N, C-alpha and C positions, 0 to 999 in steps of 0.2 A: 193550357188547361189540363192536358194530360199529365204534365209534370206535377201539378198540384195534386191531382188524383193519386199519383204515385206516392207522394208524401203521406197523404191521408191513409191510403191502403197499407203502407208500410207501418205507420204508427198504430193503426188498429190491430194489425197482425202482431206487432211487438207487445202491445198491451194484453192482447188475448193470450198469447203464449206465456208471458210473464205471470199472468194471473193463474195459469194452469201449472205453474211451478217448473217450467222449462228453464234450463240454464241460460242466463242472460249472456254469459261468455260465448255461448254458441249462437243464440238467436239474434243478438244485437247486430253483429256484422252481416248476417244473412238478410235481416230486414232492411238494413241500410243499403246493401247492394241491390235489393229489390227496387228500392226507390231510385237508385242510380240508373238501373236498367230501364225503368219506365221513363225517367227523365231524358235519357238518351244523349246527354251532352258530354259526359265524362267516361273515360275508359274504366272498366270494372277493376282490373288488376291494379292499375296505378292508384285508383281511388282507395282500394283496400289497404295497400301498403304505404302509400304516401299521405293519405288523409286520415283514414280510420286508425291505423296502427300508430301513426305519429301522434295523433291526439290522445290515444290510449297511453302511450309512453309519456306524454306531457303531463297527464293527470297523475300517473304513478310518480313521476319526478317531483311534482309539487306536493303531493299529499301522502305518499307512502310513509314518511316519518311520523305523520300524525296517526295513521292507522296502526303502525307498529307500536309506537309508544303508548297510544291509547289502549290497545289490546293488552299489552304487558301490564299497564297500570291497573286496568280492570281485573285482570287475572290475579294480580297480587292483592288487590282489595278483597277479592272473593276468597282466596285460599289462605290468607292470614286471619280471616274472620273479621276484618275491619268493616266490610259491607254489612255483615250480619249484626255487628255491634251497633252501627249507625241506625240500621233499620229497627232493631229492637228498641232503641232509645226513642226513635220517632213514634213508634207504636205506643210506647209508654206515656209519651207526652200528649198525643192527640187521639189515641185510641185506634184500634185496628180497623174500625169501620171507616176511617178516613185515610185508608192506604192510598187511594187514587190521588187525593189532594196532596198527600205527603210526597208522592213520587213526582207529580207535576211541579210542585214548588222546588223540589231538589233540582230537577232538570232546569227550571227557569233560573235558579240562582247561579248555576254553573254557566249556562248559556249567556246570561246577561253579564256575568263576570268575565266573558271573553273567551271561554273555552269553546273549541271547535265543536260543531254539531256532531261530527262523527266520534270525537273523543268522548262527548257526553254519553252517547249510546253505550260505548264500551264500559264507561265508568259506572253508570247507574244500573245497568242490567242486574249485576249481582245483588244490589240493594233492592231492586224491584222484586226479584224472586222471593226474598225473605219477607218483604212487606205483603205481597199477595198471598204467600203461604200462611202468614199470620192471620190475614183477614179471610182466608179461604175463598179467594176470588179466582175466577178462571184465568189461566195464563194468556189466553188469546186477547185479553184486554190490555196486557202490558205494552205492546207496541203502540197502541193508540194513546196511552197515557204518556209515554215517552215522547211521542210525536207532538202532543199538545204542549208539553213543557219546553220542547226544543225547537220545533219547526214552525211555530206560529207567532205568538205575540212578542216573544223575546228576540225573534229573528228579524222582524220587519216593522213592528209597531212601537215598542217602547222607545221613547226618546233617549238618545245617547248610547244605545246598544252598539257594540263594536263588531257585530257580525257583518260580513261582507255585503249582505243584501241591503243593509242600511248605509253602507259607505259608498257603494257604486254610484248613486245619483249625485253625490256632492259636487264633482267637477262640472257636471252638465247643468246644474241649476245654481251653482255658486252659493251653496249652503253648507251647513255643518250637520253633524250627526243628531243634533237636537231639533231638527227642523219640525215645525208644526206640532209642538208638544201636546196641545189639547186634542188635536185630531188623532195623534198616535195613542194617547191614553184612552180615548174613547174606543178606538178600534181594539186596543188590547183588552179592555174590560169586556167587550162583546165576545172576543175569542175565548178569553179565560172562563167567563161565566157560562157561555154556551157550551164549551167543551166539557167543563166539569159537570154541568147539568146532564149532558148526553151520556157521559161515561157512568155517572151515578145511576141514571135510569137503566142503562144496560147491565150494571152490576146488580141492581135490585131485581131485574128480570131474571138474571142467571140464578140468583138466590131462590126465587120462587119456583124455578124449575128444578131445584136441587142440584145445580151445577156448581162445583167447587174447584179447588186448585188441582187436585190429583185425580179427579174422576172423569176427565176428558178422555176420549177414545185413544188418542195417541199423545198423552201428556208428556212433556219433557221430563225425564227422570233427573232428579237432583242428585248430584254425585256425592260419593262418600266423603270427598274432600271438604265439601261445603258443610256437611253435617258435623264433621270433626272440628272444622274451623269455628262453627257456632258455639260449640261447647268449650273451646279453648281460645276464644277470641280475646283481643286486647280490651282494656278499659276504653270507654267512649272518648276520653280526652286524647288518648293515643290514636284511636281510629280516625279522628277528625283531622289530626295534624297534616297528613299528606294532602287531603283535599284542600284545606286552607292554604297550605304551602303552594299548591298549584294555582289557585285563584289569585293569591297575593303576588306571587312571582309574575304571573301573566300580566297583571295590571301594571306593576312597576316596570317590567321590561317593555311592554307595548306603549305605555304612556310617557315614560321618562328616559329609560336607558337606551334602548335600541334606536329610537328616532334621532338620538344625538351622536350616534357613531359616525365616524368618517368612513364612507364606503364609496368613494369615487371610482374605485377599481371595478365596481359592478357594471360600469359602462363598457368595459372591455368585452370583446366577443367571447373569450373563454369563460366568462362568468355570465353569459347569456344576454349581454348588452341590455341590462335592466337597470333599475334604480332602487334605492333603499326603501322608498315608500311602498313599493310593490311587494317586497319580501319581508318587511318588518313584522307584519302580523304573523306570518308563518314562523319566522325565526323566534319570535317571542313565545309562541305556543310550544315549539319544539324544546326550547330551553326550560320553560316552565314545567313541561311534562317530565323532562329528564331530571330536573331538580326534585320534583315530587317523588319520582321513582327512587332516587338516591336517598331521599329522606325516609322513605318506607324501608329501604334496605338497612339503613342505620337503626331504625326503630326495632327491627326484627333481626338484628345481626346474629342472634343465637340460632337462627334456623337457616343457615347458609345453604345446605343441600336442598331443602324443600323449596327455598326461594329460587335457586338456580333452575329447578325443574319447572317452577311456575313461569319463569321468564321464557323458557323454551316453549311451553304450551301457549303462552300469550303471543309469542312471535309467530308460531305456526298458525294460530287462529286469526292473524291479521291478513293472511294471503288471499283467501277467497273473497272476503269483503272488498278489499281494495281492487281486485281484478273485476269484480262485478260492477262496482261504481265506475271504474275506468272504461269498461266496455260501453256503459251507458253514455259516458262523456264522448267516446269515439263515435257513437251513433249520432248524437246531437251535432257534433262537428261536421260529420258527413252530410247530414241533412242541410245544415246551414250553408254548405258549399254548392248546393244545387241551384239551377236556374229557377226552378219552381219556388224555392224559398224566397228569392228576390220578389217574385210575384206576390207571395203572401205578405211580405213587408210593405209593398206598395198598396195592397188592399187595406192593410191596417192603417196606413197614413191617411187613407181617403175616408175612413169611418168617422162620422160626426166631427168634421173639421171645425165647426162653430162651437163645439163643446169639448175643449181639450182634455178635461179630466176624464171624460168617458172614453175618448179616443185613446188616451194614454193607458188607462186601465185595461181596455180590451187588447191593445197591442201587446203589452207586457205579458198579460195572462196567456194569450194565444201562443206567443213565441216561447214562453216558459213551458207551456204544455207540449209543444212540438219537440223541443229539445230535451224535455224531461229534467230540466235544471232551473232552479230559481235564479241563481246568479248568472247562468249562461243566457237564459232568455232575457233577463233584465239588461245584461251587457249588450246583447245584440240589438235589442229594441232601442236603447239609448244611443248606441253608436250610430245607428241608422236614422233615428228620428228624434234624438234628444234636442237638437237645436230647433227643430220644427215645433216640438211641444213647448219649449221655452218661449219661443216667439209668439205662439198662439196664446199661451197663458198670459204673457204680458199684455198682449193686445186685448184680451178679454178681462183684464183687471184681476187676474188670479195671481196670488203670491207664489214666487218660486219655491218657497218652503212647502206650500201645499202641494205643488207639483212633485216635489221630492218625496213627500210622505205617501202620496198616491202611487207613485212608481214603486216605492219600496213595498207597500202593502200588496200591490198587484202581483208581484213576483211570487208571493206565497199563497197561490190559489191552485190554478190548473197545473202547476209544476208537480204536484203530488199525485199525478195519474199513476196507474200501476207500473209504468216503466221507469219511474223516477229512481235514480241511483241510491239516494238516501233511504227511500222506502224499502228497496230491495235489501240494502245493507242492514237496516233495522230488523226486518223480518228474519234475515239470516242469523243475526246475532241472538235474537230472541227465540230461535228455533220454531218459528211459526210459518204458515203459508199464507199466500194472498187469500185463499178461500176462507181461512179461519179468521184473519184479522184485518184484511184490507178495508172492509166496509166501515168499520169504526174509525180507522185511520182517515178514510176519505171524509167522513162527517166532520171530524175535529180539525183536520188540516187542509181541507179543500172547500167543503160546503160552507162551514161557519166563517172562515176567512173571507170568502166571496161575499157573504152577507155583510160582514163588518166593513169591507171595502165599499160596497154599494151604499151602506148606511152613511158613512162619513162623506162620501161624494155628494149624496143627497143634501146633507147638512151644509156642505161647503158651497 
């Protein structure tokens, strides 16, 4: 029992400090080691170097190329004026008063198209800045709008989405990515409409208070480069080409080309003793992002010096976000190694055994919340309890497709507590703090998804 208390105390401390804008790179290992000390089963030094730091390194090994290329692509979109050109065209088509809807739909299109959540944040932020400036909306709402379009219905609800949160349940329930389409579409409609409704309400409230884009106390100053890019930006047809290139390349590579490669060598130890299906998604995204960057360089080849400087700024801008997210991953891995965490998993398995959908939803949500990761919590829950949920579902006459969809939906709730790595990265890129923006993020990516999951479970 003391070990479980240690996990809870560590988690509360981490969330509280993250909310107060303390560096996650510093506080994540300290909070993890606090839980280890209270648990009393593992040596502190070995846990830090062999579990926390190894997991941190694993995250960077897996995802640094995505952060790097995503940051470079976003910076090039911003400083070539492409982001401004797209945003101005969107405003011209649907009006500046629909800036939030435009941003959410842009994020949703990219995410459903297979672009990594982290890459989407880097890519759309420059567009978001112009959209919100045109609409004179407070910048503190930008993170929540991006979260709604990227971290909710396109991540876990829409049938066929290729985000990892929808793919993890497939081998456990013998399903495909289109499992329970009616349930997924219902949940997606609740998340989308509820999120848009909330953000529209918050924007209207800000307008009535006289709060706009640049009159916040510590508003992010828009750089001279963006202002210059807006006035000298490319035509909309040229601005859209790199984005379309990325989405199309990602689809072709992930669905047709990369899965057909002969990659038996991946089973060798020097290549990580892995398999093609485990790296195909990452490889496809890396190649698609690289292709999009090359495309943009070709379109703007007359600005070689400026583009070189933009690439350097983008590369430098990727370092802090990736280390923040990696520190959170290290924290979750350390907590998962504790004896107290095994107790938590056993408790989850014992909850509502006669109602497997409720048991599954609670288990995945709680474990995602503790680890601060949707995919991490979902993986841990299904590795430990997947066969149990599957058997209970069949015994209760519940379709494995429904079990799949509930598992996927459930990882997108409590995962976005304040210590979540994606949330911290989002706030960092947008230049906001938890105190300014987290409440709205929580409503659209935590509260409303929980309501959506509960609703579809009730109907099921």
